[in-house]
C-alpha positions in Angstrom: 46.9 -25.5 27.9 47.0 -27.2 24.5 45.7 -25.5 21.4 44.7 -27.3 18.2 42.2 -27.8 15.4 39.5 -30.3 15.3 36.3 -31.2 13.2 33.0 -31.7 15.0 29.6 -32.8 13.5 26.6 -31.1 15.0 22.9 -30.6 14.1 21.5 -27.1 14.0 17.9 -26.1 13.3 17.3 -22.8 11.7 14.8 -21.1 9.3 16.1 -20.7 5.7 14.1 -18.9 3.0 14.7 -21.2 0.1 13.9 -20.2 -3.5 11.1 -22.8 -3.5 9.5 -21.2 -0.4 9.8 -17.7 -1.9 8.0 -19.0 -5.0 5.2 -20.5 -2.9 4.8 -17.2 -1.0 4.8 -15.3 -4.3 2.2 -17.6 -5.9 -0.1 -17.2 -2.8 -0.1 -13.4 -3.3 -1.1 -13.6 -7.0 -4.6 -12.9 -8.0 -6.4 -14.8 -10.8 -4.9 -12.8 -13.7 -1.4 -12.7 -12.2 -1.4 -16.4 -11.7 -2.3 -17.1 -15.3 0.5 -14.8 -16.5 3.0 -16.5 -14.1 2.0 -20.0 -15.4 2.6 -18.8 -19.0 6.0 -17.6 -18.0 6.9 -20.8 -16.3 5.8 -22.8 -19.4 8.3 -20.8 -21.4 11.1 -21.1 -18.9 10.7 -24.8 -17.9 10.5 -27.3 -20.8 9.3 -30.0 -18.5 6.1 -28.1 -17.7 3.4 -28.1 -20.3 -0.3 -27.2 -20.7 -2.5 -30.0 -21.7 -6.2 -30.8 -22.1 -8.0 -33.9 -21.0 -8.4 -35.7 -24.3 -4.8 -35.3 -25.3 -3.6 -36.3 -21.8 -5.6 -39.5 -22.0 -4.0 -40.4 -25.3 -0.5 -39.6 -24.1 -1.2 -41.6 -20.9 -2.2 -44.7 -23.0 0.8 -44.3 -25.2 3.2 -44.0 -22.2 1.6 -47.1 -20.7 2.1 -49.0 -24.0 5.8 -47.9 -24.2 6.4 -48.9 -20.6 4.9 -52.4 -21.3 6.9 -52.9 -24.5 10.2 -51.7 -23.1 12.2 -53.7 -20.6 13.3 -51.8 -17.5 17.0 -51.1 -17.3 19.3 -50.6 -14.3 19.2 -46.8 -15.0 15.4 -46.7 -15.0 14.0 -43.7 -13.0 11.9 -44.5 -10.0 9.0 -42.2 -10.6 7.3 -43.2 -7.3 10.3 -41.5 -5.6 9.6 -38.3 -7.5 5.9 -38.3 -6.9 5.6 -39.6 -3.4 5.7 -36.1 -1.9 3.1 -34.8 -4.4 0.5 -37.7 -4.4 -2.2 -35.3 -3.1 -2.1 -33.0 -6.1 -5.6 -32.0 -7.2 -4.7 -29.0 -9.4 -6.6 -30.3 -12.4 -9.2 -29.1 -14.8 -10.5 -32.1 -16.7 -12.8 -30.1 -18.9 -10.1 -27.7 -20.0 -9.4 -27.7 -23.7 -6.7 -25.4 -25.1 -8.3 -25.5 -28.5 -11.7 -24.5 -27.2 -12.6 -20.9 -28.0 -12.6 -18.7 -24.9 -15.4 -16.2 -24.3 -14.3 -12.9 -22.9 -15.9 -9.5 -22.1 -14.1 -8.0 -25.1 -16.2 -10.0 -27.5 -19.4 -8.2 -26.3 -18.0 -4.6 -25.8 -18.0 -2.3 -28.7 -15.4 0.4 -29.3 -16.5 3.6 -27.5 -16.3 7.0 -29.3 -14.0 9.4 -27.7 -14.9 13.1 -27.1 -12.2 14.2 -29.6 -13.6 11.9 -32.3 -17.1 13.1 -31.6 -16.2 16.8 -31.9 -13.9 16.3 -35.0 -16.8 14.6 -36.8 -19.0 17.7 -36.1 -16.2 20.0 -37.2 -16.2 18.6 -40.7 -19.7 20.0 -41.2 -19.1 23.4 -39.6 -19.2 26.4 -41.9 -15.6 27.5 -41.5 -12.8 28.3 -43.8 -10.0 25.7 -44.0 -7.5 27.7 -41.9 -10.1 28.1 -39.2 -10.9 24.4 -39.2 -7.2 23.8 -38.4 -7.6 26.2 -35.4 -10.8 24.3 -34.4 -9.0 21.0 -34.6 -6.2 22.4 -32.4 -8.8 23.6 -29.8 -10.7 20.3 -29.8 -7.4 18.3 -29.3 -6.6 20.7 -26.4 -9.7 19.8 -24.4 -9.3 17.7 -21.2 -11.4 14.6 -20.4 -14.0 16.8 -18.7 -14.5 18.9 -21.9 -12.8 22.1 -20.7 -10.3 24.2 -22.6 -7.1 24.6 -20.6 -5.1 26.6 -23.2 -5.2 30.4 -23.2 -6.7 32.1 -26.3 -3.5 34.3 -26.5 -1.4 31.1 -26.9 -3.5 29.8 -29.7 -3.5 33.2 -31.4 0.3 33.4 -31.2 0.7 29.8 -32.5 -1.3 30.5 -35.6 -0.3 34.1 -35.9 -3.8 35.5 -35.9 -5.8 37.8 -33.7 -7.5 36.7 -30.5 -10.8 37.8 -31.9 -10.5 35.2 -34.7 -9.7 32.5 -32.2 -12.7 33.5 -30.0 -15.0 33.3 -33.1 -13.8 29.7 -33.8 -14.2 28.8 -30.2 -17.8 30.2 -30.1 -18.6 27.8 -33.0 -17.2 24.8 -31.2 -19.1 25.7 -28.1 -22.3 25.1 -30.1 -21.3 21.5 -30.7 -22.8 18.5 -28.8 -22.5 17.9 -25.9 -23.7 21.4 -24.8 -21.3 23.2 -22.5 -18.2 21.9 -24.3 -15.0 23.9 -24.8 -15.7 26.2 -21.8 -12.8 27.7 -19.9 -14.4 27.4 -16.5 -17.5 26.1 -14.7 -19.3 29.5 -14.9 -18.9 29.7 -18.7 -19.9 26.0 -19.1 -23.2 26.6 -17.2 -23.9 29.9 -19.1 -23.4 28.1 -22.4 -25.9 25.5 -21.4 -28.4 28.2 -20.5 -27.9 29.8 -23.9 -28.3 26.5 -25.7 -31.5 25.8 -23.8 -32.9 29.2 -24.6 -33.1 30.3 -20.9 -32.6 34.0 -20.4 -33.8 34.3 -16.8 -31.9 37.2 -15.2 -31.9 35.7 -11.7 -30.5 32.4 -12.9 -27.7 34.2 -14.8 -26.9 36.4 -11.8 -26.6 33.4 -9.5 -24.4 31.5 -11.9 -22.2 34.6 -12.6 -21.8 35.8 -9.0 -22.9 33.1 -6.5 -21.6 29.7 -7.6 -19.6 29.3 -4.4 -22.7 30.0 -2.3 -24.7 27.4 -4.3 -21.9 24.8 -3.6 -22.0 25.6 0.1 -25.9 25.8 0.2 -25.8 29.3 1.5 -29.4 30.0 0.3 -30.0 32.9 2.7 -26.9 34.8 1.5 -28.1 34.5 -2.1 -31.7 35.5 -1.3 -30.5 38.6 0.7 -28.1 39.6 -2.1 -30.7 39.4 -4.9 -33.7 40.4 -2.7 -35.7 37.3 -3.6 -37.4 34.6 -1.5 -35.4 31.6 -0.2 -37.9 29.3 -1.9 -37.2 30.9 -5.3 -33.4 30.6 -4.6 -33.9 26.9 -3.7 -35.7 26.3 -7.0 -33.0 28.0 -9.0 -30.2 26.1 -7.2 -32.0 22.8 -7.8 -32.1 23.7 -11.5 -28.4 24.7 -11.6 -27.4 21.4 -10.0 -29.2 19.5 -12.8 -26.9 21.1 -15.4 -23.9 19.1 -16.5 -20.7 20.4 -14.9 -18.5 18.0 -16.9 -19.8 17.7 -20.5 -17.0 15.4 -21.6 -17.5 12.6 -19.1 -20.3 11.0 -21.2 -17.6 10.0 -23.7 -14.8 7.5 -23.5 -11.4 8.9 -22.4 -9.6 6.4 -24.6 -8.4 4.4 -21.6 -8.8 0.6 -21.5 -11.8 -0.7 -19.5 -10.7 -2.9 -16.7 -12.9 -5.8 -15.5 -12.7 -7.6 -12.2 -12.4 -11.4 -12.4 -13.4 -12.8 -9.0 -10.9 -15.2 -7.5 -13.5 -16.9 -5.3 -17.2 -17.5 -5.9 -19.7 -18.1 -3.0 -23.0 -19.7 -4.0 -26.0 -20.6 -1.9 -27.1 -24.1 -2.7 -30.0 -25.7 -0.7 -29.5 -23.2 2.2 -25.8 -23.8 2.4 -23.0 -21.4 1.2 -20.5 -23.2 -1.0 -17.1 -21.7 -1.7 -15.6 -22.3 -5.1 -12.0 -21.1 -6.0 -12.0 -19.7 -9.5 -9.5 -21.8 -11.3 -11.8 -22.8 -14.2 -9.9 -20.8 -16.7 -6.5 -21.9 -15.5 -5.0 -24.7 -17.6 -3.9 -28.0 -16.2 -0.2 -28.3 -15.6 1.5 -31.6 -16.3 5.0 -33.0 -16.8 5.9 -33.5 -20.4 5.9 -37.2 -21.3 8.6 -36.5 -23.9 11.1 -35.3 -21.3 9.9 -38.0 -18.9 10.8 -40.6 -21.5 14.2 -38.9 -22.2 15.0 -39.0 -18.5 14.4 -42.8 -18.5 17.1 -43.4 -21.1 19.7 -40.9 -20.0 22.6 -41.8 -17.8 22.1 -40.5 -14.3 25.5 -38.9 -14.2 25.1 -37.1 -17.5 24.6 -33.3 -17.7 21.3 -33.8 -19.6 20.0 -36.0 -16.8 21.0 -33.5 -14.1 19.4 -30.7 -16.0 16.1 -32.6 -16.5 16.1 -33.7 -12.9 16.4 -30.1 -11.7 13.6 -28.9 -14.1 11.4 -31.9 -13.0 11.8 -31.0 -9.3 11.0 -27.3 -10.2 7.9 -28.4 -12.1 6.6 -30.6 -9.3 7.2 -27.8 -6.7 5.3 -25.4 -9.0 2.3 -27.7 -9.2 2.3 -28.3 -5.5 2.6 -24.5 -4.7 -0.4 -23.8 -7.0 -2.5 -26.4 -5.2 -1.4 -25.1 -1.8 -2.5 -21.6 -2.9 -5.9 -22.9 -4.0 -6.4 -24.8 -0.7 -5.2 -21.9 1.5 -7.5 -19.4 -0.3 -10.4 -21.9 0.1 -9.8 -22.4 3.8 -9.5 -18.7 4.5 -12.6 -17.7 2.5 -14.6 -20.6 4.1 -13.8 -19.3 7.6 -14.8 -15.7 6.5 -18.1 -16.9 5.1 -18.9 -18.9 8.2 -18.0 -16.0 10.5 -19.9 -13.4 8.4 -22.9 -15.6 7.7 -25.3 -12.9 8.9 -23.9 -10.5 6.3 -24.7 -13.0 3.5 -28.2 -13.7 4.9 -29.3 -10.2 5.9 -27.1 -7.6 4.3 -24.4 -5.0 5.2 -25.9 -3.9 8.5 -25.0 -7.3 9.9 -21.3 -7.2 9.1 -19.3 -8.0 12.2 -15.8 -6.9 13.2 -13.1 -9.3 12.0 -9.3 -9.4 12.2 -6.6 -11.3 10.4 -5.6 -13.0 13.6 -9.1 -14.5 14.2 -9.1 -16.2 10.8 -5.4 -17.2 11.1 -6.2 -19.0 14.4 -9.1 -20.8 12.8 -7.2 -21.9 9.7 -4.0 -22.7 11.7 -1.7 -20.4 9.7 0.2 -17.1 10.4 -1.5 -13.8 10.0 0.8 -12.9 7.1 -0.4 -15.9 5.2 -4.0 -14.8 5.6 -3.0 -11.3 4.5 -1.3 -12.7 1.3 -4.3 -15.0 0.6 -6.8 -12.1 0.5 -4.7 -9.2 -0.7 -6.0 -7.9 -4.1 -8.5 -10.8 -4.5 -12.3 -10.5 -5.0 -15.2 -12.6 -4.1 -18.4 -13.0 -6.1 -21.4 -13.7 -3.8 -25.2 -13.5 -4.0 -24.9 -10.0 -2.5 -22.5 -8.8 -5.2 -18.7 -8.7 -5.9 -16.6 -7.6 -2.9 -12.9 -7.3 -2.3 -12.1 -10.0 0.3 -10.4 -7.4 2.5 -13.9 -5.7 2.9 -14.8 -8.4 5.4 -11.9 -7.5 7.7 -13.1 -4.4 9.5 -12.9 -2.7 12.8 -15.9 -1.8 14.9 -17.4 -1.1 18.3 -19.4 -3.1 20.8 -23.0 -2.5 21.5 -24.7 -2.6 25.0 -25.0 -6.4 24.7 -21.3 -6.7 24.2 -21.6 -7.9 20.6 -19.3 -6.4 18.0 -20.6 -4.2 15.2 -18.5 -3.5 12.2 -17.8 0.0 11.0 -19.5 -0.9 7.7 -22.7 -1.7 9.5 -22.6 1.6 11.4 -22.1 3.5 8.1 -25.1 1.7 6.7 -27.2 2.8 9.7 -26.0 6.4 9.5 -26.9 6.5 5.8 -30.4 5.1 6.6 -30.9 7.8 9.2 -29.8 10.6 6.8 -32.0 9.2 4.0 -35.1 9.3 6.2 -34.4 12.8 7.7 -36.6 15.8 7.2 -34.8 17.9 4.4 -35.9 21.1 6.1 -34.4 20.0 9.4 -31.5 17.6 8.6 -29.9 15.7 11.4 -26.6 17.0 12.8 -23.7 14.7 13.6 -24.6 15.0 17.3 -28.2 14.1 16.6 -27.1 11.0 14.6 -24.8 10.0 17.5 -27.7 10.2 19.9 -29.9 8.2 17.6 -27.3 5.4 17.5 -26.9 5.5 21.3 -30.6 4.8 21.6 -30.0 1.7 19.5 -27.2 0.6 21.9 -24.3 1.8 19.7 -22.1 4.2 21.6 -20.0 6.4 19.2 -19.0 10.0 19.4 -20.0 12.9 17.2 -16.5 13.0 15.7 -16.7 9.3 14.7 -20.1 10.1 13.0 -18.5 12.9 11.1 -15.6 10.7 10.1 -17.9 7.9 8.8 -20.1 10.5 7.0 -17.0 12.0 5.2 -15.9 8.5 4.2 -19.3 8.0 2.6 -19.1 11.4 0.9 -22.2 12.7 2.6 -22.2 16.5 3.1 -22.8 18.2 6.5 -26.3 19.1 7.7 -25.9 22.7 6.8 -25.3 21.7 3.1 -28.2 19.2 3.1 -30.7 21.7 4.4 -33.5 22.7 2.0 -35.7 25.7 2.3 
């Protein structure tokens, strides 16, 4: 047997995750704001990519045509058709975009909100207190949380300023007279009692219930309270209704100082002449183009020079970026179009008509993988005639009715809410009763499923909803 070395040429097919493919996947995952930020970064990194507007592009185009007519082609002339033949279906353009045009944003119409701390410090200026006590008052105000509660012990404040706890209590009592009423309380009980005092209410029964039976009020244990205070259940019901109208979080009416975040829909669905039209929101995204300056430079550079190789690499990167953005737009459009067609009953008649939908169903219709559909809808929002929804909202599980048709969990939740809204407050529907009502409508779900959906909608149990 003879052993030796030899070279053989063979073709092998395998999947390779190239940097370009990774970038395309990343771009597909971006929402509207992230895409704009990514484009800005690419403009800084790649000199060949530039942002342009329609008027300037037309001028540059005419200048380039004139230059090409005047100059004679050389043997080193770049064959631009070779570069663009793979990207001749690019439609990522915004002809009306003007980079010098003033943009209108929500921030131009939103005034600065006053924070709770600022509101209280303003009132402290006019309080009749000595200078040293105003410093204590400022310390107390700045120690309040966003709900308006004081989470610092009086003893700690007294120790910090080297004064008695009685003096701190007196300053705190002054601050507790500030607006909003109930501010600077140390717990819920004190907050509600401060509000009673500010309103001039001295009813003994109300004070007793707040002082001793707040947990019973929360759990709607009306009979326990009535038995303890030896009063009628109707009277207890009236008092608990009044207590629930008091403000448990006085500070939430003011800004917490955090930035307000707005949702910019990635897709808009409009009903025009009875037909739903899908529009991908790229109106604020600038038009990307290849810089004519570097294009001209590449024409006159030697193909073997380092400059030519650098520009060629950047040009290929720019063209792939533009193609990836267009592919993102087309993929999102195809996915949302299929969702709208499938959930047409939802857009026509409301949430009760939402049908179960999976990623695989849309992936099969569009002709892509499930992971592509997941990336296309993740973190993106749709603006429709029925409101703004996260696109993932339309992908939901459900059950089948007696006719074999699928009903989404969102539709079932809507039905449960309607049943509870129409119930008799004196005899609220139990979870079992709701389950039986739905079975009469052909929807077979268990009591535990009803309880699960009810909890998700933050609806209390029948015992807590009962009124006397």
